[in-house]
C-alpha positions, 0 to 999 in steps of 0.5 A: 491489317483489314482494310477496305478501300471504296471509291465513288465520283461527287460533284464532277471530282473521283474520290476515294476513301480507305476504312481500316478495321481499328482506325480511329473514327467519330464512334468507337469501331464502325465507319460511318457515312453522311452529311452529318459532319458532326456525326459522321466520318465520311461526310457528302454534300449530295441532298439525296445522301442522309444526314446519318445514312450507313456505317461500316465495321470489321467482324474480327470473327468472320474475317470481313467488312459488313455496312449496317442501314442507319437509315429507314425512310432512305434505305441504301442498296447494296449490290441491287438489294435494298436494305431498309435495317439490317446488315450485309456483307461487302465484297470487293467490287460490291456497289453502294447506292447513298441517294444519287451517288454511287460508291464501289468497294475497290479493294479488301485487303483482309487481316487478323491481327489488330493495329496498335495504337488505333481505336480497338471494339467495345470491351466486353462486359465486365465480369462479375464481381468475386462473391464476398467471403463468408463470414464463419457461422456458429457450429450448431447453425452450419447448415443453415450459414450454407443455406443462407450464403447459397441464397446470396450468391445466387441471389447476387448472381441472377441481379448482376446477370440482368444488370448485364443483360439491359447494358444493351437497352440501357445504351438504347435508350441513352442514344435515344435520349441524345438523339432526341435532345439533337432533333429538338435544338434542330427544330428549333433552330430551323434545320428541319432536314437535321431534326427530322434526321435525329428523331429517326435515330432516336426510333432507331434506337428503341427499336427493342422488341419487349421480350429482350433479355433485361427488360425490367417494367422501368425500362419498358416504360422508359422506352415507350416514354422515349419512343413517344416525344421521339415520334411526336417530335417528328411528327411536328418536324414532318408538319413543319416541313409539310407547311413549308412544301405547301408555301412553296407551291408543292402541294402534293410533296405537303400531303404526303408529308402530312400523310406521314404523321402517324395516329398516336402522335399529338400531331396527328389531328392537325396533320387531318385538317391541312390534309383535307385543306391542302386536297381542296387547295390541290382541286381548286390549283386544278380548276385555275389551270384548267381555266387558263387552257393547261387541260394536261396540268390541270388533269395531272394537279387534280390527279395527284389528290390522293383517293382518301381525301374527302374531294376524291369523288367530286374531283372525279366527276370534273375530270370526266366534265373538262375532258367532255367540254374540252373535246368539244371546245376543240371541235368548235375550234376545228369548225372555225379553221375550215370556215377561215378557209371558205372565208367565212368569218362571221362564222368563224367568230359564232364558233369561237363565241362557243367555246367554254371553259367551266362553262364560262368563255375564256379570260382573253389573257389566258394562255388559252386564249391567246393560243387558240381563239385569238389567232382564229379572232384575228384571221376573221378580223382581216377577213371582215375588213378584206371585204369591208374594202372590196364593198366599199371599193365596189360601192366608190367604183359604182358612184365613179360609173354613176357620177360618170354615166351623168357626165356622159348623159349631161355632155351629150344632153350639151352637144344636143342643145349645142347642135339644137342651137347651132342648127336654129343659128344656120336656120336664121342665117339661113332665113335672114339670107333669104329674106335679104335676098328677097324684097320686103313687103310694104306695111298697109296703112292701118284704118285710122277710126273715124271721129265721130260727130258733134252735137250741134246747138240748136238755137244757132248750130255753127260749124266747129272749127278745129284745128285739124293736124296733118297727117304725118309723111313718112320718108318712104324711098321711092319705089324703084324698078328693077332687080335691085330689092328695096333695103330693108324697113327700120324702126322709122319707117314704121308709122307710130300711133298717136294717140287720141282722134286722128282728123283727116 
């Protein structure tokens, strides 16, 4: 009994499986591996494995196990060789790479006898039916009967041969129709991965050369019709996936999906419009990233725009402008940092004001502003506040010094005035002592004005008798002799002046 053993690791577990030549399977004579449990005998859960990826079968003629690729778009790698289509023999120690899963052939036991009770390989085509018996003919026309018999046998044999030769084509058409129906069903269910795989299976089944034996115009027309339906269905799935990727923000993946749509499909025009819109959207995303200050991300997005897009030339020019502007900004920021090291905060702020993204001042809510510009402005403001504090402190100190100087001036002036007042008081005191020690001069009597004579009457002049007041006597102390000075004069000793004429 021929048997092959596979080992692989998936989800942290080591797995193994044995494949026998005639063991029961979901598809007679082969053992299929993939993610689709309805069609595969060994089911993987890794998303990098296709729904129907490969099949392994045993050739009794060559006594050899073979691997056949079923997914041209996601080809397996057998012993380091990429196998998009065709078959490859398996040996002990062979490695099979399906997506991220690495299968290893750990043992092969070759056998020549089939196992009873198992599923046999598909039986060979049935033998042609025996020719119908020839009815006797009249002896008059023996040669004519022989000719007719030969023609009938030849014509029947030819059609039997043609029918048998066309069997693979009819089988391919049946498989393609089944895959086409499954693809449409999966599409309606929203399972785009399974739908795409079904359409790929449909196209793979229809990959038949037009010169294949048994090809007829009817079969060729049917193949063409089915292939067109498969391609249209596959294109619709690609556009559905492209829109889903776009909604998720994976614009380059969406573009790649749209570019896979064949030109001869009904979705090609939609795919081209999507390609233009997606390229424009990628350009806008790149501009937004650059405006936010994410230069490297902006360049990455812009460079991912295909060169065949309508805006490719404009994007290339924008990349050059962004690079020049970015380098200028780096110089401005470095100049600002150096100015801060010199505590020239005004110069630093002036340098930051020259920074621009897409010709405009960076938005203050952008990461570029927060990471590159704002720290410089914060340091500049700190230096500005420190300078204002020093100036205010200097002005306050100058004001205090001026007030102190004025206070000293006033104090000195007050001191001088006090000293002058003290000197005046001393002088007055000395003068008072001196006057006390010296006799006071007596005031001289003031001359009194003489009265004017009154005119006398002419007839009988008589002297006018008037009551003349006597002069007042002053209480003057008598003059004393000796060294004792007279007491100082008092206000009562000063003669009062009498208003009016004085009569002596």
